[in-house]
C-alpha positions in Angstrom: -87.3 68.3 99.4 -91.0 69.2 100.1 -92.8 66.0 101.4 -95.7 66.4 98.9 -93.3 66.8 95.8 -91.8 63.7 94.0 -88.6 63.8 92.0 -90.4 64.3 88.7 -92.3 67.3 90.2 -89.1 69.1 91.2 -87.7 68.6 87.7 -90.8 70.2 86.1 -90.4 73.1 88.4 -86.8 73.5 87.3 -87.7 73.3 83.7 -90.7 75.6 84.0 -88.2 78.2 85.5 -86.0 77.9 82.5 -88.8 78.1 80.1 -90.2 81.3 81.9 -86.6 83.0 81.6 -86.4 82.3 77.8 -83.6 79.7 78.2 -84.9 77.6 75.4 -81.4 76.6 74.4 -80.8 75.5 77.9 -83.8 73.3 77.9 -82.9 71.7 74.6 -79.5 70.9 76.2 -81.1 69.6 79.4 -83.4 67.4 77.4 -80.3 65.7 75.8 -78.4 65.3 79.3 -80.0 62.1 80.5 -83.3 60.3 80.4 -84.7 61.6 83.6 -84.6 65.1 82.2 -86.0 64.3 78.7 -89.6 64.5 79.3 -89.8 67.3 81.8 -87.4 69.6 79.5 -89.4 68.8 76.3 -92.7 69.5 78.0 -91.5 72.9 78.9 -89.7 73.4 75.7 -92.9 72.6 73.7 -95.4 74.0 76.1 -96.1 77.0 73.8 -95.3 77.3 70.2 -96.1 80.6 68.2 -96.8 78.9 64.8 -96.5 75.6 63.2 -92.9 76.2 62.4 -91.5 74.0 65.0 -93.5 71.1 63.9 -92.8 71.9 60.1 -89.0 71.5 60.9 -89.5 68.1 62.2 -90.4 66.9 58.7 -87.6 65.7 56.4 -85.3 68.3 55.2 -86.3 68.0 51.6 -90.0 68.5 52.4 -89.9 72.0 53.5 -88.3 75.5 52.8 -88.4 79.0 53.8 -89.8 81.4 51.2 -89.2 85.1 51.1 -92.8 86.9 51.2 -93.6 90.4 50.5 -93.6 91.3 54.0 -91.9 88.4 55.8 -90.7 85.0 55.3 -93.1 82.0 55.0 -92.6 78.3 55.6 -93.9 76.2 52.8 -93.8 72.6 51.5 -91.5 71.5 48.6 -93.0 68.2 48.0 -96.0 66.0 48.9 -95.8 64.6 52.3 -96.8 61.2 53.6 -97.9 59.9 56.9 -94.5 58.6 57.6 -93.4 62.3 57.2 -95.4 63.6 59.9 -94.8 60.7 62.3 -92.0 62.4 64.2 -94.2 65.4 65.1 -96.5 63.2 67.1 -93.8 62.8 69.6 -94.0 66.6 70.3 -97.8 67.5 69.7 -99.0 66.0 73.1 -96.7 68.3 74.8 -98.1 71.5 73.4 -100.4 73.4 75.8 -100.5 76.8 74.1 -100.4 77.8 70.4 -99.9 81.3 68.9 -98.3 84.4 69.9 -99.6 84.8 73.6 -98.0 88.2 74.2 -98.9 91.1 72.0 -95.4 92.3 71.8 -94.4 89.0 70.2 -96.9 89.2 67.4 -94.3 90.3 64.8 -93.2 87.3 62.5 -89.8 86.1 63.3 -89.3 88.1 66.6 -89.1 85.0 68.8 -88.0 81.5 67.9 -90.4 79.3 66.1 -92.6 82.3 64.9 -92.2 82.0 61.2 -95.8 82.0 59.5 -96.8 78.8 57.7 -98.1 78.9 54.1 -101.7 78.0 53.6 -100.7 74.7 51.8 -99.6 73.2 55.2 -103.0 73.8 56.7 -104.5 72.1 53.5 -102.3 69.1 54.1 -103.3 68.8 57.6 -106.8 68.3 56.5 -105.8 65.3 54.5 -108.1 63.3 56.6 -111.0 65.3 57.2 -112.6 66.5 60.6 -115.2 66.8 62.2 -116.3 63.0 61.9 -119.5 63.4 60.1 -120.0 66.3 57.8 -121.4 64.9 54.5 -122.5 61.6 55.8 -119.1 60.1 55.1 -117.1 57.5 57.1 -113.9 59.5 58.0 -111.1 58.9 60.5 -109.1 61.0 62.9 -107.4 64.0 61.6 -103.8 63.8 60.3 -102.2 65.9 63.1 -103.9 67.0 66.2 -102.8 68.9 69.4 -104.4 66.6 71.9 -103.7 68.6 75.0 -103.9 72.1 73.8 -105.6 74.6 76.2 -105.0 78.0 74.5 -105.0 78.8 70.8 -104.3 82.3 69.7 -104.2 82.8 66.0 -102.6 86.3 65.2 -102.8 87.8 62.0 -99.4 86.4 60.7 -99.9 83.0 62.2 -101.1 81.8 58.8 -102.0 83.2 55.5 -104.9 82.7 56.5 -105.6 79.2 58.0 -108.3 77.6 55.6 -109.5 75.5 58.7 -108.6 74.9 62.3 -108.4 71.1 62.4 -105.4 70.8 64.4 -106.4 73.1 67.0 -109.9 71.6 68.0 -109.6 69.3 71.1 -111.9 68.6 74.2 -109.0 70.1 76.3 -109.4 73.4 74.5 -110.3 76.3 76.9 -109.5 79.6 75.2 -109.7 80.3 71.5 -108.8 83.9 69.9 -109.5 84.2 66.2 -108.6 87.2 64.0 -111.2 86.9 61.4 -110.5 90.3 59.4 -109.6 88.2 56.3 -111.8 85.4 55.6 -112.5 85.0 52.0 -113.6 81.4 52.2 -116.1 81.8 55.0 -114.0 79.7 57.5 -115.5 81.6 60.5 -119.1 80.3 60.3 -117.6 76.7 59.9 -115.4 77.0 62.8 -118.2 78.2 65.0 -120.2 75.3 64.1 -117.5 72.9 64.8 -116.8 74.1 68.2 -119.7 72.3 69.7 -118.3 68.9 69.1 -114.8 69.9 68.5 -114.2 71.8 71.5 -117.2 71.3 73.9 -115.5 72.4 77.0 -114.5 75.8 75.6 -114.6 78.5 78.1 -113.3 81.6 76.4 -114.0 82.7 72.8 -112.7 86.0 71.2 -113.5 86.9 67.5 -111.4 89.9 66.6 -111.8 91.9 63.5 -114.7 92.0 60.9 -114.8 89.5 58.1 -115.7 90.9 54.8 -119.0 89.3 54.6 -120.1 90.7 57.8 -119.0 94.3 57.4 -121.6 97.2 57.5 -120.8 97.8 53.9 -121.6 94.2 52.8 -124.9 94.3 54.7 -125.9 97.4 52.9 -124.8 96.7 49.4 -124.8 94.0 46.8 -128.7 93.5 46.4 -129.7 90.0 46.2 -132.3 88.1 44.4 -136.0 89.3 44.2 -136.6 90.9 47.7 -134.3 88.3 49.3 -132.2 91.1 51.0 -128.6 91.8 50.3 -125.9 89.1 50.2 -124.3 90.7 53.3 -127.7 90.9 55.1 -128.3 87.2 54.4 -124.6 86.4 55.4 -125.1 88.3 58.6 -128.4 86.5 59.5 -126.7 83.1 58.8 -123.8 84.1 61.0 -126.2 84.9 64.1 -127.9 81.6 63.3 -124.8 79.8 63.7 -123.7 81.9 66.7 -127.0 81.1 68.4 -126.3 77.3 67.8 -123.0 77.6 69.1 -124.1 79.4 72.2 -126.6 76.6 72.9 -124.0 73.9 72.4 -121.1 75.3 74.5 -122.5 74.9 77.9 -119.3 75.8 79.5 -118.7 79.2 77.8 -118.0 81.9 80.2 -116.3 84.5 78.1 -117.5 86.0 74.7 -115.8 88.9 73.0 -117.0 89.8 69.4 -116.4 93.6 69.2 -116.4 93.7 65.5 -119.8 92.3 64.7 -123.1 93.6 65.6 -125.1 90.5 66.9 -128.8 89.9 66.6 -131.5 90.8 69.0 -132.2 87.0 69.6 -128.4 86.4 70.5 -128.6 89.4 72.9 -131.6 88.2 74.6 -130.2 84.7 75.0 -126.8 86.2 76.5 -128.8 88.4 78.8 -130.2 85.5 80.7 -127.5 82.8 80.3 -125.9 82.3 83.8 -122.7 81.1 82.7 -121.4 84.2 80.8 -118.9 86.1 83.1 -117.2 88.3 80.4 -119.0 90.0 77.6 -117.9 92.4 74.9 -120.0 92.9 71.7 -120.4 95.6 69.2 -124.0 96.4 70.1 -124.3 99.9 71.6 -126.0 99.9 75.1 -129.3 101.6 73.8 -129.4 98.8 71.0 -129.2 96.1 73.8 -132.0 97.9 75.8 -134.0 98.0 72.8 -133.4 94.2 72.1 -134.4 93.5 75.8 -137.6 95.7 75.8 -138.1 98.7 78.0 -139.0 97.1 81.3 -139.1 93.8 83.0 -143.0 93.7 82.9 -142.8 93.8 79.1 -139.9 91.5 78.9 -141.2 88.6 81.0 -144.1 87.4 79.2 -142.7 88.3 75.7 -139.5 86.2 76.3 -140.8 83.6 79.0 -138.4 84.7 81.7 -138.8 82.8 84.9 -139.4 84.5 88.2 -135.9 84.2 89.3 -134.4 85.6 86.1 -135.4 89.2 86.4 -133.0 91.9 85.2 -130.3 91.2 82.6 -126.7 90.1 82.6 -127.0 89.3 86.3 -123.9 87.0 86.3 -121.5 89.2 84.3 -118.2 90.2 86.1 -116.2 91.8 83.2 -118.3 94.1 80.9 -117.3 96.0 77.8 -119.7 98.4 76.2 -119.1 100.0 72.8 -120.9 103.5 73.2 -121.7 105.4 70.0 -122.5 109.0 69.2 -126.2 108.7 69.9 -126.7 107.3 73.3 -123.1 107.8 74.5 -122.2 107.1 78.1 -125.8 107.8 79.2 -126.8 104.7 77.4 -124.3 102.8 79.4 -125.5 104.1 82.7 -129.1 103.1 81.8 -128.0 99.6 80.9 -126.1 99.3 84.2 -129.3 100.4 85.9 -131.0 97.2 84.5 -128.4 94.7 85.4 -129.7 92.2 87.8 -126.8 92.2 90.1 -124.1 94.8 89.7 -122.1 93.7 92.7 -120.7 90.8 90.4 -119.1 93.5 88.2 -115.4 93.8 88.9 -114.3 95.3 85.4 -116.1 97.8 83.5 -114.8 99.3 80.0 -116.4 101.9 77.9 -115.2 102.6 74.4 -116.5 105.6 72.4 -115.3 106.6 69.1 -117.3 109.7 68.5 -119.0 112.2 70.7 -121.1 115.2 70.2 -121.1 116.1 73.8 -118.3 117.9 75.9 -116.1 115.1 77.2 -115.9 116.7 80.6 -119.8 116.9 80.9 -120.3 113.3 79.6 -117.6 111.6 81.8 -118.8 113.6 85.0 -122.3 112.7 84.4 -121.5 109.1 83.9 -119.1 108.8 87.0 -121.8 110.5 89.0 -124.5 107.8 87.9 -121.8 105.2 88.7 -121.6 106.5 92.2 -125.3 106.5 92.5 -125.2 102.6 91.5 -122.5 102.1 94.1 -124.4 103.6 96.9 -127.9 102.0 95.9 -128.8 98.7 97.5 -132.2 98.5 95.4 -133.5 99.8 92.1 -137.3 100.7 92.4 -137.4 100.3 88.5 -136.8 96.5 88.8 -138.8 94.1 91.1 -135.7 92.5 92.5 -132.8 93.1 95.1 -129.8 94.7 93.4 -126.5 95.1 95.3 -124.2 97.8 94.6 -121.3 98.2 92.1 -118.8 99.0 95.0 -116.7 95.8 94.3 -115.5 97.4 90.9 -111.6 96.8 90.5 -111.1 97.8 86.9 -112.6 100.8 85.2 -111.6 101.8 81.8 -113.0 104.9 79.8 -111.5 105.5 76.2 -113.0 108.3 74.2 -111.5 109.1 70.7 -112.8 111.4 67.8 -112.2 109.7 64.6 -113.1 112.8 62.4 -111.7 113.7 58.8 -108.7 116.3 59.1 -110.8 118.8 57.4 -113.6 118.7 60.1 -111.2 118.7 63.0 -111.2 121.5 65.5 -108.2 123.8 65.6 -108.1 123.8 69.4 -108.4 121.2 72.2 -111.5 121.3 74.4 -111.0 122.8 77.9 -108.7 120.7 80.0 -110.5 118.5 82.3 -109.9 118.8 86.2 -110.3 116.5 88.8 -113.7 118.1 89.8 -115.2 116.1 86.8 -113.8 112.9 88.3 -114.8 113.8 92.1 -117.4 111.0 92.4 -114.7 108.3 92.0 -113.0 109.8 95.0 -115.9 108.4 97.1 -115.0 105.7 99.6 -117.3 103.4 97.3 -114.5 103.0 94.9 -111.5 102.2 97.2 -111.3 98.9 95.8 -110.2 100.3 92.3 -107.0 98.6 91.1 -107.1 99.6 87.6 -108.1 103.1 86.5 -107.6 104.1 82.7 -109.3 107.3 81.3 -108.3 108.4 77.8 -110.3 111.2 76.4 -110.3 113.6 73.4 -109.1 116.3 75.9 -106.2 116.9 78.3 -106.2 116.7 82.1 -104.8 119.4 84.3 -104.0 118.4 87.9 -101.9 119.8 90.7 -100.0 118.3 93.6 -103.0 118.5 96.0 -105.0 116.7 93.2 -102.4 113.8 93.2 -102.4 113.6 96.9 -106.3 113.2 96.9 -106.3 110.5 94.1 -103.5 108.5 95.9 -105.5 108.6 99.2 -108.7 107.7 97.5 -107.4 104.8 95.5 -104.7 103.0 97.9 -105.1 99.5 96.1 -104.2 101.0 92.6 -101.8 98.8 90.4 -102.2 100.8 87.2 -103.4 104.6 86.7 -103.6 106.1 83.3 -105.1 109.6 82.9 -104.3 111.0 79.5 -105.2 112.5 76.2 -106.1 110.1 73.2 -104.1 112.3 70.6 -106.4 111.1 67.7 -108.0 114.5 66.8 -105.5 117.1 67.8 -101.9 118.1 67.2 -99.4 117.6 70.1 -99.3 120.4 72.7 -97.1 120.9 75.6 -98.6 119.6 79.0 -100.5 122.2 81.0 -100.5 120.1 84.2 -99.3 121.9 87.2 -98.4 118.6 89.1 -94.8 118.4 89.9 -92.5 115.7 91.3 -94.2 116.1 94.5 -97.3 114.9 93.1 -95.6 111.7 92.0 -94.1 111.4 95.5 -97.8 111.2 96.7 -98.6 108.1 94.6 -95.4 106.4 95.8 -96.3 107.0 99.4 -100.0 106.1 99.4 -100.3 103.4 96.5 -97.7 100.8 97.5 -98.9 98.4 94.8 -98.8 100.8 91.9 -96.8 99.4 89.0 -97.9 101.4 86.1 -98.5 105.3 86.2 -99.3 107.6 83.3 -100.1 111.3 84.1 -98.8 114.7 82.9 -96.5 116.5 85.3 -93.8 119.3 85.2 -90.5 118.0 86.3 -88.1 120.2 88.1 -85.2 118.7 89.9 -85.4 121.4 92.5 -88.7 120.3 93.6 -87.3 117.6 95.5 -84.5 119.8 97.2 -87.0 122.6 98.3 -88.2 121.8 101.7 -91.9 120.9 102.1 -94.2 122.9 104.7 -92.8 122.3 108.1 -89.8 120.2 106.9 -86.5 120.1 105.3 -85.4 118.9 101.9 -84.0 115.7 103.5 -87.4 115.0 105.1 -88.9 115.3 101.6 -86.9 112.4 100.4 -87.8 110.2 103.4 -90.8 108.0 103.8 -92.3 105.2 101.8 -91.0 104.9 98.2 -92.7 103.4 95.1 -90.8 100.1 94.9 -93.5 98.5 92.9 -93.8 100.9 90.1 -92.0 99.5 86.9 -93.6 101.5 84.1 -94.1 105.5 84.0 -95.9 106.9 81.1 -94.8 110.7 80.9 -97.8 111.5 78.6 -97.5 115.2 77.7 -95.0 116.0 80.5 -92.4 118.6 80.4 -89.3 119.1 82.4 -86.5 121.8 83.4 -83.1 121.2 84.1 -80.4 118.5 83.2 -81.8 115.0 82.3 -79.3 113.5 84.7 -80.9 115.4 87.6 -84.6 114.6 86.4 -83.6 110.8 86.1 -82.1 110.8 89.5 -85.2 112.5 91.0 -87.5 109.9 89.4 -85.3 107.0 90.7 -85.5 108.6 94.1 -89.3 108.4 94.1 -89.5 105.0 92.0 -86.4 102.9 92.6 -87.5 100.0 90.8 -88.4 102.1 87.6 -87.8 99.8 84.4 -89.4 101.6 81.5 -90.6 105.1 80.6 -93.2 105.7 77.8 -94.4 108.6 76.0 -96.9 109.1 73.0 -95.4 108.4 69.6 -98.2 110.5 67.8 -98.0 114.3 67.3 -94.9 114.5 69.5 -92.2 117.2 68.7 -88.8 116.0 68.0 -87.3 118.3 70.7 -89.8 116.8 73.3 -89.1 113.3 72.3 -85.3 113.7 72.2 -85.2 115.3 75.9 -87.4 112.5 77.5 -85.4 109.8 75.6 -82.3 111.1 77.4 -84.1 110.8 80.7 -85.5 107.4 79.9 -82.1 105.9 79.0 -80.4 107.4 82.0 -83.2 106.1 84.4 -83.3 102.5 83.0 -79.5 102.2 82.9 -79.0 103.5 86.4 
């Protein structure tokens, strides 16, 4: 036994291992074995619950039932409940640390144990004694049921139908809150944001997914209000931003804000731009809209917004930045915004999302990565009177572009395939720290084995590489990449940490039996193998030969291969069937 570990610590580690291996039945049996195992086993068993189902099942048997819904089953109450009915739940609530379907693949109702959604009535009952303490100058007590030690709350679309309030989930221990606000007819979201200041004052991460009806673009432009008062949607948007500003002022520990579905006001943008605690930011506002909110230069911004001498530049503390580029400014707006950031050396993750582009994907991407290289090799920006270090510490770069165009307006042919020449600035030594590189465009890539060798040598620290076509605007076409299995071998040799790879290639079992230059076929199979790679995305790849031979060759290169993926959209049945055979053989071997 380690001298620093007590018996209880050892028991907790054992139970945690069982929980991570999904051995929930074993944990339940362990809790009933003896008293010494009771608390550690129950703590691990109740550490994460997907919905309120496990707690509802603690009620008397006649108090609840499972009702068949239109799409999935729902837990509902069959009679009024009392405080005594909920008393048993309190034995477990203090053990819950995480609520909601934490993993995206577990988001379907009923897929994992305890994930049946609960009826709205149950949340209404939990608000039997209201919270927060003072709303309408009334003397009120504590909530009926709380999760006093909860740290993560993720309310997936099926977690409720929908939750009319968030009483059980607000706690001083809450650090991460993810809310899906697409359906919010009762305006719960503004109330929640207002409650966070005193309900979860130490919150560090807040994510608001979806667009509530009252904040949608259509609502802001329709439903004219009273006598020059603006539309109902516009007033709702202004009120939402006022609540957002108050929340940001109150949450002193907030480090991460994701709100990609709602465009926030200029005042909120300006506040976020100078807030030192914000490390991760993802908002709907396009880069040029952000720049307009901040002004056109520091000399104009400083007197206007009262910036102090040491707060020059914007978003100087951001480490993880997602920019939603529109069709007007495109990636050029993103590069201009990056040029105004006070300290780009802090940025470790950069993601660009663009839903429509009027410019050639190759030209737009190549221009952006060249400007990114300029930032990586620049130590000072003359446009700003401050020292700006480079972006050379960038570890994650994601560029996603997709043309969401009506079928009648779609082009009949794909744009010209993109070559490695467009990405050549990323091959610079300035980007050797890259660990994740994902580029999905509305065009195809074409690489050969020499390109694969150059990429593998340029990015030795890669753990994930995805270079593919977004498929949103064009029918499926067979891959035109000239990369072969030799190209995959280059990644296996030079990227020892690579766990996920997605590139198009042409697979032929003979590629690994033909001798390389100056060697024999046996030498081709020797050398470092990709033992880290678990997931291979074949994208638009094609192969020749028998599936058994191709599967064997892939396993020769990536012995630890566990999963093979391919696009599920616009794929020909023959292509899908052929790769399905290879995937099955590779995974079962």
